[in-house]
Structure formats: structure tokens, C-alpha cells
C-alpha positions in Angstrom: 77.7 78.7 108.9 79.1 80.6 106.6 77.0 81.5 103.4 79.1 84.3 101.7 81.0 87.1 101.6 79.4 90.5 102.5 81.7 93.0 102.4 85.6 93.6 101.6 87.1 96.6 101.9 90.3 98.8 100.0 92.0 101.6 101.2 92.5 104.3 98.4 94.8 107.4 97.9 91.9 109.8 97.0 88.1 109.1 98.5 86.0 110.8 96.2 88.4 109.7 93.0 87.9 106.5 94.2 83.9 106.8 94.5 83.8 108.1 90.9 85.6 105.3 89.4 83.5 102.4 91.7 80.0 104.4 91.4 80.4 106.1 87.3 83.1 103.5 85.8 81.9 100.1 87.2 78.5 101.2 88.3 78.4 100.2 92.2 75.7 101.9 94.1 76.4 104.5 96.9 75.7 102.9 100.2 76.9 105.4 103.2 79.6 107.9 103.8 81.0 107.9 107.2 81.0 111.7 108.4 83.5 111.2 111.2 86.0 109.0 108.7 87.1 109.0 105.6 85.3 105.9 104.5 82.6 105.4 101.9 80.5 102.2 101.3 79.1 100.7 98.1 76.6 98.3 97.2 77.8 95.3 94.9 75.0 94.1 92.7 70.9 95.6 93.1 70.3 93.6 95.8 72.4 94.8 98.8 73.7 91.7 100.2 77.1 92.4 99.1 79.6 95.9 100.0 82.6 97.3 99.0 84.1 99.5 101.7 86.7 102.2 100.6 89.1 103.6 103.1 91.1 106.7 102.3 94.6 106.3 103.4 97.0 109.1 102.1 100.6 107.1 103.3 101.4 103.2 103.1 98.8 102.4 100.8 98.2 98.7 100.3 96.9 97.2 97.4 94.4 94.2 97.3 92.8 91.9 94.6 89.2 91.0 94.8 86.5 89.7 92.0 83.1 90.6 90.9 80.9 87.9 90.0 79.5 88.5 86.3 77.8 86.5 83.6 80.0 84.3 81.0 78.7 86.0 78.4 80.0 89.4 79.4 83.1 88.3 80.1 83.4 87.0 76.7 81.5 89.3 74.3 81.9 93.0 76.6 84.6 92.9 78.9 87.4 93.9 77.2 85.8 96.7 75.1 83.8 97.7 78.3 87.1 98.1 80.3 89.1 99.7 77.1 86.0 101.9 76.7 86.5 103.1 80.6 90.2 103.7 79.7 91.2 100.8 81.9 93.5 98.1 80.4 92.0 94.4 80.3 95.2 91.5 81.2 94.7 87.5 82.1 96.2 85.7 85.3 99.0 84.9 83.3 100.1 88.8 82.4 101.3 87.6 79.4 100.2 90.7 77.2 96.8 89.1 76.2 93.8 90.9 76.8 91.6 87.9 76.3 90.2 86.0 79.2 91.2 83.1 80.6 89.9 80.0 82.5 90.9 78.6 85.7 90.5 74.8 84.7 90.8 73.9 88.5 87.4 75.5 89.4 86.6 76.0 86.5 86.0 79.5 85.7 86.1 82.4 83.2 88.1 85.1 84.5 89.4 89.1 83.2 91.8 91.1 85.3 91.9 95.3 85.4 93.2 97.7 88.2 91.3 100.7 90.2 93.2 103.9 90.1 95.2 102.9 93.0 96.6 99.4 91.5 94.2 97.6 93.4 93.9 94.3 91.0 89.9 93.7 90.3 88.8 90.6 88.1 85.4 89.8 86.8 84.6 86.3 87.1 82.3 83.7 85.7 82.3 80.0 87.0 81.8 77.6 84.8 79.8 74.6 84.5 81.1 71.1 84.5 84.1 69.5 87.2 87.1 71.1 87.3 90.0 69.9 85.5 93.2 71.2 87.8 95.8 69.1 85.4 95.0 72.0 82.0 96.3 74.8 84.6 95.2 78.1 83.1 94.3 78.2 79.6 92.3 80.1 77.4 88.5 79.8 77.0 88.6 78.1 73.3 91.3 75.8 74.9 89.3 75.1 77.9 86.0 74.6 75.5 88.0 72.3 72.9 89.0 69.7 75.6 85.7 69.7 76.7 83.6 69.6 73.2 82.1 66.2 73.8 80.7 67.1 76.9 78.8 70.3 75.3 77.6 68.9 72.5 73.8 67.9 71.9 
């Protein structure tokens, strides 16, 4: 029955600032503005199958977390530099000061985090090939590859 997640919504303190961040910095496409309420909808990706709603909330802002699906190579080769070029601070799930992506071994998935201007926690994530290894916990990509080196050899 359920085939995926179509949309999610975030509370933001300044709607115009948030729209600029998500369209100009992250490249989402404007979809619709509600003329009666402070709400803007943005398309995620170019196939119009996912949407982000931004709701202006001046008081009692409740931040959230969600993840954008991206290519593994984009996370490995561009994510930290891309985020820094946009004045965003990348961090990993462990929040140990490293800006390098980590692997959730149970999935497995490569991931890197950053925050929007309101403190919503955003994530770039790419599901990796192969079976999960929950016993490894959260590890560096290098450690993940080392544990799987025999599987990836040609």
C-alpha cells in the first residue's frame, strides 16, 4: 500500500529566508505559495514526486530532522565542500567534530548532516550496496569498505 513519502513539513521562523535557503542554496524548485497563510511548498528533485512544505512559525518553533537522497559519489566527493561553500557546517551522526561522512552499518547507508538557518537537522543519505552489518554500529566509510573489501574485489 505505502510506496514512499510524498511530502514533509518544517516550521521556520522567517519564511522568505527559508525559501531562499532551500531554493538558492540547496536547489529545490518552488512549487506553490499559499496566499492565505504563511506556507510555501517546494519540489524535491525534478520528478515532482516529493515535496517540502515550509510553515512560518514565529513562536515556539519546533525543529525537525529529515534526509535528502543523494548519490554516494556526491557525498564522498562533494558534500563537505558544497556545504562549506554555502557557509554550512557539515557534521556526522556521532557529532564528534568530524566533517567526514559516516556509514550506518545496519542499513547500510552513507550519510552527512548539516542544519538549516532555523536549526532543522538535514541529512544527505545514500543507501549502499550489500547487506547491513548492525554489529558494526556507525563507522567511517573507510572502515566500512575495509570490512567489506573481499566483497568488493573483482
